[in-house]
C-alpha positions in Angstrom: 20.0 42.3 50.2 18.2 39.3 51.8 20.1 36.9 49.6 23.4 38.4 50.6 22.3 37.7 54.2 21.8 34.1 53.2 18.0 34.2 53.1 16.4 31.6 50.8 14.9 33.1 47.6 12.6 31.0 45.3 10.6 31.2 42.1 12.4 34.4 40.9 11.9 33.5 37.3 8.2 34.3 37.6 7.8 37.9 36.7 4.4 39.1 35.4 4.2 41.5 32.5 1.2 43.8 32.2 0.1 43.8 28.5 -0.9 47.5 28.2 1.3 50.2 29.6 0.8 53.6 27.9 3.6 54.3 25.5 4.8 57.9 24.9 8.4 59.1 24.8 7.8 61.9 27.4 5.3 60.0 29.6 6.0 58.0 32.8 4.9 54.4 32.5 1.3 54.0 33.6 -1.0 51.1 33.1 -4.2 51.1 31.1 -6.4 48.7 33.0 -7.4 45.4 31.4 -11.0 46.5 32.3 -11.1 48.4 29.0 -10.6 45.2 27.1 -13.2 43.6 29.3 -15.6 46.3 28.1 -14.8 45.6 24.5 -11.7 47.5 23.5 -9.4 45.7 21.0 -5.7 45.6 20.5 -4.8 46.7 17.0 -1.8 47.3 14.8 -0.7 50.5 13.2 -3.3 50.1 10.5 -6.1 49.7 13.1 -6.5 46.0 12.5 -7.1 43.6 15.5 -4.4 40.9 15.8 -5.0 38.9 19.0 -6.9 36.2 17.1 -3.5 35.1 15.7 -2.3 34.3 19.3 -5.4 33.0 20.9 -8.3 32.1 18.6 -10.8 31.5 21.4 -10.2 34.3 23.8 -8.5 36.9 21.6 -8.1 40.1 23.6 -9.5 38.5 26.7 -6.7 35.8 26.9 -4.6 35.6 30.1 -2.1 38.4 30.7 0.9 36.4 29.7 -0.6 35.3 26.4 -1.7 38.9 25.6 1.6 40.4 26.6 3.5 37.9 24.4 1.1 38.5 21.5 1.9 42.2 21.6 5.6 41.5 21.9 5.6 39.2 18.9 3.5 41.7 16.9 6.0 44.4 17.6 8.9 42.1 16.7 7.2 41.1 13.4 6.4 44.6 12.3 9.4 46.5 13.8 7.0 48.8 15.5 7.8 50.4 18.8 4.2 49.8 20.1 0.7 48.6 19.3 -2.6 50.4 20.1 -5.7 50.0 22.1 -8.9 50.9 20.2 -11.6 51.9 22.6 -13.4 54.4 20.4 -14.5 51.9 17.7 -16.0 49.4 20.2 -17.2 51.4 23.3 -19.6 54.3 23.2 -18.1 57.7 24.0 -20.3 58.3 27.0 -19.3 55.0 28.5 -15.6 55.6 28.0 -15.9 59.0 29.8 -18.1 57.5 32.5 -16.1 54.3 33.2 -12.5 55.4 32.5 -12.2 59.1 33.5 -8.8 58.7 35.1 -7.3 56.8 32.2 -8.8 59.3 29.8 -7.4 62.3 31.8 -4.0 60.8 32.0 -3.9 60.1 28.2 -5.2 63.6 27.4 -2.1 65.0 29.1 -0.1 63.5 26.2 -2.4 64.5 23.4 -4.3 61.2 23.2 -8.1 61.3 23.6 -9.2 57.7 24.0 -12.8 58.6 23.0 -11.5 59.1 19.4 -7.8 58.2 19.2 -5.9 55.0 19.4 -3.9 54.6 22.6 -0.3 53.5 22.1 0.6 50.6 24.4 3.4 48.2 25.1 3.9 45.4 27.7 5.7 46.3 30.9 7.3 44.3 33.7 4.6 44.5 36.4 4.7 42.1 39.4 7.3 39.8 41.0 5.7 36.5 41.9 8.8 35.0 43.5 11.1 36.4 46.1 12.2 35.8 49.6 10.8 32.5 50.9 8.5 33.0 53.9 6.3 30.7 56.0 2.7 31.4 56.8 3.8 34.0 59.4 6.2 35.8 57.1 9.3 34.4 58.7 12.3 33.9 56.4 15.2 31.5 56.8 17.1 34.2 58.6 16.3 34.5 62.3 14.2 37.6 63.1 14.0 38.7 59.4 10.4 39.0 58.1 9.3 39.8 54.6 5.9 41.0 53.4 4.4 42.2 50.1 5.9 41.9 46.6 9.4 41.1 47.9 8.1 38.0 49.6 7.3 34.6 48.0 4.2 33.6 49.9 2.9 31.1 47.3 -0.4 32.8 46.8 0.3 33.7 43.1 1.5 30.5 41.5 3.0 30.7 38.1 0.5 33.3 36.8 -0.6 36.0 39.2 -4.2 37.2 39.4 -4.5 40.9 40.2 -6.5 40.6 43.4 -4.0 38.1 44.9 -1.7 41.0 45.9 -4.4 42.3 48.3 -4.1 38.9 50.1 -0.3 39.1 50.0 -0.1 42.6 51.4 -3.1 42.9 53.7 -3.5 39.4 55.2 0.2 38.6 55.5 0.9 42.1 56.8 -1.6 41.6 59.6 -0.3 38.1 60.4 3.4 39.3 60.5 2.5 42.2 62.8 0.8 39.9 65.2 3.7 37.4 65.1 6.2 40.1 65.8 4.2 41.7 68.6 3.9 38.2 70.2 7.7 37.8 70.2 8.6 41.3 71.5 7.9 40.9 75.2 11.1 39.7 76.9 13.4 40.7 74.1 15.7 43.6 74.2 16.8 46.0 71.4 20.4 46.0 70.4 22.5 48.5 72.2 23.8 51.4 70.0 27.2 50.9 71.6 27.4 47.4 70.1 27.0 48.7 66.5 30.4 49.5 65.0 30.9 53.0 63.6 30.4 53.3 59.9 33.7 53.1 58.0 33.5 55.0 54.7 35.1 53.2 51.8 36.0 56.2 49.8 35.8 60.0 49.6 35.4 60.5 45.9 31.9 61.1 44.5 30.6 58.3 42.2 30.5 59.3 38.5 26.8 59.8 37.7 27.4 58.9 34.1 28.8 55.5 35.1 25.8 54.9 37.4 23.3 55.8 34.7 25.0 53.8 32.0 25.3 50.7 34.2 21.6 50.9 35.2 20.7 51.4 31.5 22.7 48.3 30.6 21.0 46.2 33.3 17.5 47.3 32.0 18.4 46.5 28.4 19.9 43.1 29.2 16.8 42.1 31.2 14.3 43.4 28.7 16.0 41.8 25.6 17.3 38.6 27.1 15.2 37.8 30.2 11.9 39.4 29.1 8.6 38.0 27.9 10.1 35.2 25.8 13.2 33.4 27.0 15.5 30.8 25.5 18.9 29.2 26.2 20.9 31.6 24.1 19.4 34.8 25.5 19.7 33.6 29.1 23.3 32.4 28.8 24.2 35.8 27.3 22.4 37.6 30.0 24.1 35.7 32.8 27.6 36.3 31.3 27.0 40.0 30.7 25.4 40.6 34.1 28.2 38.8 36.0 30.8 40.8 34.2 28.9 44.0 35.0 28.5 43.0 38.6 32.3 42.7 38.9 32.8 46.2 37.6 30.0 47.6 39.8 31.4 45.9 42.9 34.8 47.4 42.3 33.1 50.8 41.8 31.0 50.4 44.9 34.1 49.7 47.1 36.2 52.6 45.9 33.9 55.6 46.1 31.6 57.3 48.6 28.3 55.5 48.9 25.1 57.1 47.6 21.5 55.9 47.3 22.0 55.6 43.5 25.1 53.5 43.9 23.5 51.2 46.5 20.5 50.9 44.2 22.7 50.0 41.2 24.5 47.3 43.2 21.2 45.8 44.3 19.8 46.0 40.8 22.5 43.9 39.2 22.3 41.3 42.0 18.5 41.1 41.6 19.0 40.8 37.8 21.4 37.9 38.2 19.0 36.1 40.7 16.2 36.4 38.1 18.3 35.4 35.1 19.8 32.4 37.0 16.4 31.2 38.1 15.1 31.5 34.5 18.1 29.5 33.2 17.6 26.7 35.8 13.8 26.3 35.1 13.7 24.6 31.7 9.9 24.1 31.9 8.1 27.2 30.7 4.8 27.9 32.5 2.7 30.9 33.3 4.7 34.1 33.2 8.0 32.2 32.8 7.9 31.4 29.1 10.7 29.3 27.6 11.0 28.7 23.9 11.6 25.1 23.0 
């Protein structure tokens, strides 16, 4: 939405993937904290064998997030498996697991996995957007009176490989600074008059076809995961941009011919956001941090 309003967006190729999201066909995607690996848990394949040494000899399971996530991804590709596993039970005492990770254990138990004795199925998951709408130190964008804060903004605090606690700085510190900047500019300014805002003109009366919305959203997700995911290269990115632009043409035509709904607006924004990310990844030939380009 900001880009359509001509706001500057930068660094949109930098999307962090969390290495260990719980994987279960009927479960919502929730994260299993990296703290479990910090306490000694190991990533293992379907035979229970640790594999991270193949991807980082020195740090193994304690390598940076992007290295671990790519290691898991490559392991899944090599074996054709839908997931790998986290083994807590073989490396952390049962009492410690129950005492240190009660919420994770409880959530896994809901889906029949007891992390004090079972392997926990995990996959990487798109986690945090390091780029976004360019802002200055007061949260001001390049569009007059438009401010951005939080994950949507590119403050520069993350660099190419986000550290978890940096989001506290991005949300709390910048949120406070922006509120003070806006409060300072409010005196003497007047709100727009409702009479000056044109009445909404509906573009269509027909309800959007839910099957089309769902299929298009599914297509966007598949394109982004398979072509603009943890490992990127010229062929995948070129295909992604072609497919997404074609899809956007269809979605835009759809958007302008039926009655607007939240789902349809979300779909239109999703395909535009996907194109922004894919185009940024294509332009940056130098892989670094969470933007990994194959030679």
